[in-house]
N, C-alpha and C positions, 0 to 999 in steps of 0.2 A: 359579503363578497370577498373581502380581504381575508376573513377568517376561513372561508372555504378554500382559498388559494393556499393559505398557510398549512391547512390540514393536508391538502394534496401534496405539497412539497415535503411535509414531514413524513408522509407515507413513502414518497420517492426516496428520501434520504435513508429511511430504514431499509428499504429494498436494496439500495445501492451498497449499503454496508455489508450485505450478505453476499460475499464474493462467490462467483460461479466459475467452475472450471470450463476450459474450452470445449470439452466433449459434450457437456450438458448444454452449453450455448448452442452448439450445432444441432443438438437433438430438438431444442425448442424451435429453431428456425425450420428444420425439416417438417416438424409438426405443423407449423404455421403455413408453409407452402402447401401442404396436403389439405389443410382446412380451407385455404383460398380456392384450391382446385375443386373440391367437392361442393363448394358453396357459390359457384359461379352465378347461377340463376338468381340467388338471393341478392348478391352484390349488384347485379345488373338491374334488378327490380328497384333497389334502393337508389341507384344512380338515376333511374328514370324520374323518380320523385324530385331529385335535385335539378335535373335538366328542366323540368316543368317550372320549378321555382325560379331558376335562373332566367328563363324566358319571360316570366311575369315581371321580373326585375329589370327587363330589357338589357341584360348583360350582353356585352359585345360578342360577336360571332366567334372571334378568335379565343375568347375566354371560355365560351361554351365548348369549343373544340377541346380545350385543355381539360375541361371538366368531365367530358364523356368517357365512359368505361364500356368496352365491348369485349367480345371473346378474345380478340387479339391482344388487347391491352392487359387483360387478366393473365394471358399466357406470358406476356412481357414482365408482369409483376412477379410471377412465379420464377421466371428465368433470372430475374434480378436477385431474388432471395437465394436461389441455387448458386449464383455467382459469389454472393457474400459468404455462403457456407464454405465454398472452396478456398477462400482466402484465409491465410494463416491468422490466428488470433493476434491482434496488434499489441496486447498488453503483456507486461513482464518481459519485454524484449530488450536485450542489452544492445544499446545503440553504439556504445563506445566503452572501452576499458583501458586503464593504464596503471602503471606502478610508479610510485614516487620514490625518490632517493632514500626516504626514511622507511621504506618497506610497505607503506600504506597502499592498498589496492583500491582503486576507485572505479565504480561501474556507473554508467549513465543508463537508466532503466525507464521504459515507458510505463505510465500509470493512467488509469481512467481519469477523466476530468471531474465527474461527479454527477450532479443533477443538471440536465440541459433542458431549457425551455425552447420549443420550436414554434414559431408563429408563421403560418403560411396560407396561401390563397389557392383557390380553384382545384389544383391537381390532386385527386385522391391517391394516385400512386405514391405521392410524397409521404403519406401516412405509413405505407408499407416500407418504403425505402429508409425513411428516417428512423422508424422504430427498430428495424433490423440492424441498421448501422450502429445506432446508439447502444443497443443491447449487446451486440457482438463486441463492441469496444469497451464494454464493462460499465457503461453509463446508464443511469435511469433517465427517462425522458418524459416530459410533460408536453403534450401536443395540443395546439390550439389552431384548428383549421378554419377556413373561411365558412361563413354561414351558407354560402351557395352550394357547398359540398358536404353539408352536415350529415345527411343520412348515409352517404357512401363512406365517409370517414369513420362514422360510428361503427358500422358493421365490420370494417377492416380492423379497427382497433379492438373490437370485441373478439374477433377471431385470434388476434395476437395474444390477448389476455387469456383466452381459452387454452392456447398452446402452452403458455407459461404454467397455468394451473395443472394441466394434464401431465406436465413434465416435473411437477413438484417445485416450481419456482414461484417466488412472490410475484403476484400479478401487478403489483404497483411499480415494477420496473418500467412499465409502460402505462401511462394514464392519459386520458383524453378529456379536455374541457368541452363539454357539449352545449354550453350556453352561447346564444347569439348576441349577448350583450357586449357591445364594443368597449365598454368601460373596463371590462375584465382585462383587456390587452393593456390599457393604461396602468392598471394596478400591477399587472404582471411585470411591467417594465420599471415602474417607478417605486414600488413598495416591497419588492421581494429580494432585495440585496441581503445576502447572508443565507437565503433559503434556496436560491437557484444560482448555480455557478457560471452558467454561460447561456446567452440568448442567441438563437440562430433565426433571423428573419428570412423568409423566402417568399418574395412577392414583388409587387410593383414599387414605383418610386415613392408613392405616398406612404406605404408601409415602412420602407427603409428610412424615410425622413422622420416618421413618428418614432422609430426605434432610436435614431440618432439624437432626437430632441429629448426623449423621456427616459431612456434606459440608464439606470444606476448600476447595471450589471454589465460586465464585459460582453461584447457581441462580435460575431463574425459578420462583417458587412458585405452586402451584395447590392451594388448599384444597378442601374439599367444596363442592358446589353447592347450598347451602341458599338457594334462590331464593324470593322472595316476589312475590305479586300483591296489591296493595292496591286494593280497590274503594271509591272515594271517594263522598261524599254526592251528588256531581253526576255520577255515572256513568250511562250508558245501560244499562238492564237487558239489552237484546239483545246489546250489545257485551260486557258482562261475562260473559254465558253463553258466547258464542262464543270469546272470547279465553282465558278460563280453561280451557275444554275443551281447546283447542290447547296452552296452556302446560303443562298437566298430562299430557295423554294422547296427544298426537301421537307422542311417543317418551319413555316413562317412564325409560329407562335412560341418558339423557344428562345431563350436569351442568347444563344450562340448563333442565331441567324444573322448574316451580314445585312446591315442597314445602309451602309454607304460604300460605293465602289469608287476608287480613285484610279485615274488613268495617267500614266506618264505622257507628257505632251508630245514626245517623239513618235508615239504609236497610235495617237488619237485617230487619224484618218483611216488607218487600216483596221483598227479594233472596234471602234465605237459601234458601227452598225451590226456586225456579226454578234458581238457580245450582248448588246442591249436589245436587238431584234429578237434574239433567242428568248430573253426574259419576257419581252412584250407578247410574243406568240403564246406564252404560257400564262398570260393574264396578269403580268406584273406592270404596275404603273411606274413611270420613270419621271423623277424630279431631278432636273439637271441645271448646270450653269449655262451661261450664254454660249460658250464655245461648243459644247455638246449639242445644244439646241439648234445651232446653225448647221451642224454636220449630220445629225441623226435624222434618218428618213422616216422614222416611225412617229408615233404620237408621244409628246412629252410636255411636261409642265415646268415652267421656269422656277427654279429653286430660290429660296432666300436663306438667310442665316439660321432660321429656325429648323430648316430641313437637316442641317448638319448635326443637330442635337436631338433628332427625332428617332425614337425607338418605335417603329411601325407595328411590329408583330403581326404583319399582314403582307399581302402581295404588293408591296411598294418598296422602291429603293431610291436613294439619292445618288447622283453621279456627278463627279467633278474632275476637272483636269488639273494636275499639279505640274510644276516646272521640272521637278527632279525628285530623287529619292529623299533627300533631306526635307524638301517641302512636304512630301507625303507623311514623313515622321512627325513633322511639326503640326500638321493638320490633325493627325491621330491623337497626339498628346494634348492638343488644345480642346478638341471636341469629343474625344473618346471617354470611356468610363473605366479604363484599366481592366477591361474584361478580356476580349479575344480579338486579335487582329492578325491578318495574313498578308503575305507577299507572294505574288506569282512571278517567278523569274528563273532563268537558267544561270544567272550570275551569282556564284557563291559569295563573293565579297559583298555584293549588294544585299543578299539575304542575311549574311552575318551582321552587317551594319544595322539593318532593319530590326532584327531580333534583339540586338544588344541595346538599341536606343529607344524603342517604344517602351512606354511605362506599363504596358498591359501585363496582367497576371499570366496570360497565355499568348505566346507568339507562334505563328505557324508559317512554314515555308512550303509552297506548292501543294497545299491541301485546303480542304473546306473548313471554315470556322465552326461548322456544326460538329466537329470533333471535340469541341469544348464540352465534355461530358464525362462524368466519373466512370461510367460503364466503359466508354471507349478508351479510357486511360488504364483499364484493368483493375479499377477500384471496386468493381461489383455494382456500385451505385454511388450516389452522392447526396449530401444534404443541401448542396447548392454550390455555386461558384463564388469564392471569396475574392473581392476586389480590393481588400485591405492591402496596405503597403507592408504591414507586419504579418508574419505567418499566423495561420496557414493562408496560402494564396492558391488561386485556381480551384479545381474540383476538390471539395472536402469530402473525402471518403473515410474508410476505416482508419487508415494510418494517420489521418489528420485530426481524429476525434480523441486523441490521447495527449497527455502532457508527459513530463518526465521528472524524475528525481535522481539524486546522486546517492549511491550506497557505498559507504567506505568500510573496508575490512582491514583490521589491524591485529597486532599481536602485543598489545600493551603499550604502544607508543604514546608518549606524552609530548606536548609542544614545549620547546625551550623558550 
């Protein structure tokens, strides 16, 4: 097993060392988008196999939803590839330059990271997004998807490798580990230092915990998406209703979905029923504190401390009253996961205080937490949302999959 991984990483390193110009990169991606388009039926056929397998495993409904591929999702995959093509190549970009008193000229220049290992669950579109982003940013990538999406992932990766071959590029820029053996992940994390330069986990709490405990390789962390929407005392009711509905229910299975709504105590009586009744009418279960339970005219369940740390990924939401803005920020920093948190308010000072004091990688004013997405940021796609305190933070797209080095230009200067 270890020998196989080392052989895969060796092939990745060889491919990575063959630098590719931006024009050829885009040629490969255009070919990949075309191959995805003409192989729609094959992709859906393979996906049906995975759905059947997932149902036999009694996978949760929200995870099966993530796993499903249909015509619309394939169109979305192609659109994502096209968006990545349109973005300027992030490598060899001069980030800064300056001249020293001794005449030395210094450039800070972006460079690829190297060989990236990506471990992910359920969503087959991740195979396409990650392969495209890593390739365009000049990195070789080793993909290890979840067993429940094996067939779909394999065909998407096969099509990417075919696009590389047809374009005269080493196919090992993109490799896929097709084994279901979970021990491979352990070896990938703990025994591949020096062979892989960066690990990106994209999945649930258990996967991230495993990476945190086992990885000897630097990794971009992504905790759960326990996202909050705080409705401030100066919020517009119509905006609060509309934005929270989208933040919770547009897609409940993504990490940017709001899981807890906080209400400023001064607007509770006016806002509770219109806001929460709207969610309830659309099938959302309400878990709330004692204050809300007394005032809410719909059906609710009394919440406990576990609800404030719950990532539902389904049509459920926690609701709580807070004393003031500062109390809201404290709650978010205590129970949140530094993912995405929003404030609804017409008070700019309150919005500024909120955005400056939450620890989140993404702070939002008067909009849905579901904008926590690389595509929505104009990144084309993302490999995930980083909740690390160190960069990169937030959506990790093309511009975040590069490092940098310093290039110095002199005319014979020597140091005194």
